[in-house]
N, C-alpha and C positions, 0 to 999 in steps of 0.2 A: 504494500500499499504506500503510495507516494502522493502527498499533496505539498506543493511548493509553498515556501514562505510567501511567494507572490500570488498564490491562490488564496491563502488565508488573509493576506493584506493586499487590497487592491486600491489604487487611487481612483476615486470616482466622485459622484455628485450626490448630494442629499435630495430628499430626506430619507430614502429607504433603499437598502441594497436589494431587498427582495422585490419591492414594488416600483422602484425607479430605475436602478441600475439593471436589474434582471431583464425587465421588458425591453430596455434599450439594447442590451446585448442580444436578446432573442431576435429582435428586429434586424440587427446587423447580420446575424447568422442567416436569417431568411433572405436578406438581400443577396448574400453570398450564393445561396442556393439558386436564386433567380439568375445571377450572373453566369452560372454554369448550366442553366437549363437550355434545352434545345429549341425552345419556343420563345416568342416575344410576348411579354405581358403588357396589358393595357392599364390595369389598375390593381390596387391592393386593398385588403380589408383586414380588420382585427377584431376579435371578440375576447373579452376578459371574463374570467370565471372565478368562482369562489372568493377568496379573500382579496384577489386583485380587483374584483368588482365591488365588494362591499366597502372597502376602504381605499379604493383606487384614486379617487379624486383628492382625498386628503394626503395621499402619498405621491401625488403627481404622476400616477401611472398613465393617465391619458396623455399628458405632455410627453412623458418619456417614450411611450409607444409611437406617437406621431413623429417625434424627433428621431427616434431610431429608424423609422421607415424612411426618413429624409437623409439618413447617412450619419447621424451623430453617434458618437461612442463615448462612454463615461470618462475614459482616461484623458481625453483631449477636449472635454466639454467646455464650451465658451458661452457664458450667459447671454452676452449681447448678441452674438450670432444666433443663438437659440431663439431669442425673442423675435428677431427679424425673420427667421425661418417660419416660426409659428404664425406670424402675421401674414406672410406670403401664402402659406398653405391655406389659411382660413379664407383669404380673398380669392385665390385661384384654384383651390380644390385640387392641388397637384403637389406631389412630392418629386424631388429631383436628385436622387442619390447618384453618386459618382458611378460611371461605367454602366449606367442603365438608362433607357429612354425615360422621359417624364411619365409618371404613373399617376392616374386619377386616384385621388383620395379626398373624400369629403368627410371631415371630422364629425359632422352632424349625423351622417348615415352609415359611414364605413367603420366607425369605432363603436362597438356594442358592449354594453355592460350587462352580462348575463347573471342575474341574481338567483338562478336555479341551483340545483345540486352541484357540488364540486365535481371537477373532472376526476376520473378514477385514480390518477397517479399521485396528485398532490393538491393541497388547497390553493396553491398559486398557479393556476392553469391559464394558458392563452392559446388561441388558435389564429394563426396568420395564413391568409389566402391570397393568391394572385388570380386575376381574372383576365379573360380576353375581351375583345371589343364588344362582344354581346353580353358580357357580365357573367359568363359561365366560369366556374372555378377550374383552373388548369394546373394549379399547384397549391398544396395545403400541408401545413405542418403544425403539430401540437407541441408546444413548449411548456416546460415547468420551471418556474423560478424557485429553486429549492433552498434559498438562503445565502446571504453573503455575496450576492452577485453571481452565484453559480447558476447556470442554465443547462437543462438537459431536454432533449427531445423525448417524445413518448417512447421510442424504441430504446434510447440510451437508458432511460429510467428503468424500463423493463428488464434490461440486460444486467442490472445490478449497479451498486454504488461505486465499486472499484473499476472505473473505466480507463485507468491509466494504461497506455500501451507503449510507453517509452522504454528505454533500456533499463535493465535491473539496477537497483540501488544497493549499496553495500549494507545498509541497515534498514531492512524493510519491516519495521515493527508495526503490527496491526493492533496492539493493545499496550497498555501501560506495563503489564507484566512482561511482555516481550521486550519492551523498551528498557526496562530495568535490567533484564537478563543480558541484553546486548551491551549495556553500559558496563556491567560487571565483567563480562568476558573480554571486552575490548579495552577496558580501563579508560574509556572516553566519557566526557560529559555529554548530556543530551544535546547541547548546542553543537558540540564537535561532531556528533553522529549526524545531526540534521544538516550541518555544513557539508559533510562528506556526501550525503545524499544529493544535496543541491548541485555539488560540483560534478555529479554524473550527468547533469543536464546543461550546464553552462559554465563559462570560465569564471575564475576567481574575480577577475576585474569586473565582469558584468554583475556577479553576485554582490560584490561589495558596493558597487555604484547603485545598484537597485535598492539595497537595504538603506543606504544613505538617503536616497530619495524618499523612501517611505517615511523615515524619521523627519526629514525636512518638511514634508507635506503635513505630517502629524503636528509638528511643533509650530509651524506657520498657522495651522488651523487654531491651535490653542491661543496664539498671540492675537489673531484676528478677533477671536471671540472675547478676549479680555479687553479689547480696545473698542468694541462696538456695542452701542446700546440701541434702544428703540423697541418697536413692537414686531413680533414675529408674524409672518403671513399666515393666512388660513382661516381667519374669522374668530378664533378664540380670544384674540387680543392679549396673548401672553407676552408679558414684558420681559425683555432680556435682563438678566440679573448679574451675569458674570462680571461685567465691567464695574458695576457698583460695589459688589462684594470684594473684588480685587482691590479697588481703590481703598476701601476701609481696611483691608488686611495690610496693605502697604503702609497706611497711616499708623497702624498699631505696632509696626516693627520697632523693636528696641524698648518698648514699654515694659517695665518691670512687672506690671499686674496682668500681663496677657496670660490667659489660662492655657495649660498644656494641650487641651483638646482642640485648640484653635488650628492645630495641624490638620484636623479633619476638614476644616473649611478650605484649606489650601488644596487638598486632594479633590474636594468637591468642585471648587471653582475651576480647576483645570478641566475636569470632565464636563462640567456644565458649559464651559466656553466652546468645547468641541460640538456638543450636541445642540447648542443654540445656532452655531454655524450650519450644522447639518439640517436643522429645522428650517433654516432660511434658504436652503438649496445651494449651500456653498460646497467647496471642494473638501472632501474628507477621505480618509482611508478606512475601508471596511476592517473591523478589528473585533470579531470576525464579520460583523454586519454594520450597517450604518446606524441602526437603532441602538447599538451598543458600542459605537465608535469612540466614545470618550474614555472608557475604562482603561484600556492599555496605554494610550498616550498620557493620561493623567498620572498613572502609576509610574511610568517611566520618567515623566517630568518631576514627579515627587522625588524619585531616587536622585536625579541629577541636581536638583535644587536644595535638597535637605539632608541627604545621607552623607556623612563624612567619608571622604575618599572616593566619592563617586566620580566617574569619568566617562566622557562620550565614547571612549574606545570600547566600552562594554555594551554599547547599544546593540550591535549585531548579536551578541550573546543573548541579550534580553529577548530580542524579537525572534530569533531562531528557536529559542526554548519555548516561547509563547506559541509559535506556529506549530511546533511539534505536538503540544497539548491540544491546540485547536483542531489539528488534523485527526487526532484520536476521537475527539468529541464528534466531529462531523461524520467520520467514517462509521462510528459505532452507535450514533444516536442522531442528533440534528442540531443545526444552528439556526433554524428557521422558527420565528415566532408564530407563523401560521401553522406550522406543523406541531410544535411542542410548547408553545407559550414563551414568556420572557425568560424562563429558566434556560432556554436554549440560546438566548441572545446575551443578555447581561450576565446570566450565570456562567455561560461558556467564556465570555470576555473576562470575567473576574478570575476564573480558573487559569486562563492564559496569563493574565497579568501577575497573578500570585506566583506562578511558576517562573516567569521571567524575572521578577524581583528577587525571588529566593536564589535564583541562579547567580545573578550579579552581586549578591551579597555573600557569596561563598557556599551556597547550599550544595549538598551532595545530590545525586540523582534521586535517592530515596526521599530526601527532604523536599526536593522539588515536586515529586509526585504527591507527597503528603500535602504540600501547600495548595496544589491544584485541587486535590480532593476536598480539602476543608472549604475552599471558596465555592466549589460547585455544590457540595452537600447543603450548604446553607442558603442556596437559591432554589432548591428543589421545590416544585409546586408553584412557582411564580407564574402568574397569568400574564397574558399580553392583552391589555384592555385600553388601547389609546383613545382618548376622548376625541370625537369627531373624525377619527381616522388619521389624526395628525401625530407626527412623531415629536410630541411636545409634552403632554401630560398623560402619564407620569414619567415619561421616558427620560427627560433632561435630568431631573433630580435622581432618578434611579441609577443613572450612570455614575453620579457622584458617590452614592452609597455602594455601588459595585466596586469602585476603586478603593474605598475605605475597607471594605471586606477583603479585597485582594491583599492590601498591605497587612492587615491583621492576620490573615491566613499565612502569609509568608513569614511573619514574625513568629507566630506560634510554631510553625514547622521548624524554623531555625533554632528554637529552644529545645527541640527534641532530637533524637538520633535517626529519625526517618521511619521508625517502626510505628505502626498505628493500626487501629482496629478495622476501618472501612477502606478497602482498596479504591483507588480512582476508578478502576474498571467497573466496580460495583456501583459507584456513584453515577457513572455515565449510563450504565444499563438501567438504573433506577430512573434517571431523567427520561430515557427513552420510553420506558413503561408508563411513567406518569404523563408524558405527552400523549400517549395513546389513550389513556383513561380520561384525560381532561376533556371537558365538554367543549364542543366546537365554538360556542359563543365566547369562550375565554381565550381564543387563539386568533387575535388580530382581525376580528370582525367588527369591533366596536358595538357588539350586541350584548355585552355583559360587563360586569365589574364596574370600575370607575366610569366607564364610558356611558353607562345608563343611570348613574347615581349622582351625577353633578350636572348643572346646566350646561348645554352645549353652545350657548351664545351669551 
């Protein structure tokens, strides 16, 4: 099993990796199918199903699908260009992707929100179709956005989760138990094994440059969030708070009466800054999803800003370790809120962050596994209940608390020798089972939980 650090951490656009990035990626894949098709298409259509329909507008799924069919991709998303494209498509009812003829697409009639039963493969389903001049379908594909910006066709999903067909990797661990055994036998850290796996697919120069870019985008996102105030889009009129909290924290520096627990506010404000940027549609890094994008950067920024002896040279170790844990969760359970609730998003992110922090603070592989388990265990059962379908309430604050739990989990693990009662594999399996048992209304539909118990306007 191999999931790259660049699979778990992707540069993209808010507010949702499943509902914004995923549909945009699916549309790009469909356009590529059209480019290789033996016939000429005249128009395109899209239908959104399940969670993509129920909370699609709040998550900008409609915009993402339209822009994807116009040729936009998350990694190079340009907000000004996107706005111009949307205006042109609305006026001319045509998308103009590169290397394809202009395609008829009327957002009013060719983008359908289907509120019926979910598609059989996943709660985040969408069907993309190409039509001829008479309006008959000549190419059609079903895609599933399975969390974290990952997209699979119906056939790929049916074939199983492990679809990697690249060269073998030196440390192909499928579980935490295998990971620990390989670490013992090789006398390597988790980050070292993950790095060796990555180097089977790319050069060291590309790997290091890619990881550096990930951290730069994460850190820039924190800084933008700390410097920006105002009201978030979407209709809830949620006020950005990170800038104001950060200014108060800076003003309190050096005061003798500052309470020790104020450090929690620093962790929270870093995470909130990221998720306010995400909610505003800014550039973020999936970690492992957009809805949970603040936890890992906040924990890493906490390490760099507050831990004695911290150095940026250990950022790759942090992110590689976190990616290894995230890969285990994704492979053996889920990172999709629509599939397993927020335990799969913020819970997974907290486990990843705890592992990364434990690693750069000198933790052994057993302590790192323990840290990840503690963080994940104490998010089990968390529902995904966004108010009005927006990645704002309770998502923004929830990332702050996820970072606090990550730091606490790493600290507890470092106080022990790595032996503990509940294995990480058991926590991951429990999360998977809990997601299956969780009522659908508590999984990113805005039909249960906080979404129906507070005013939506």
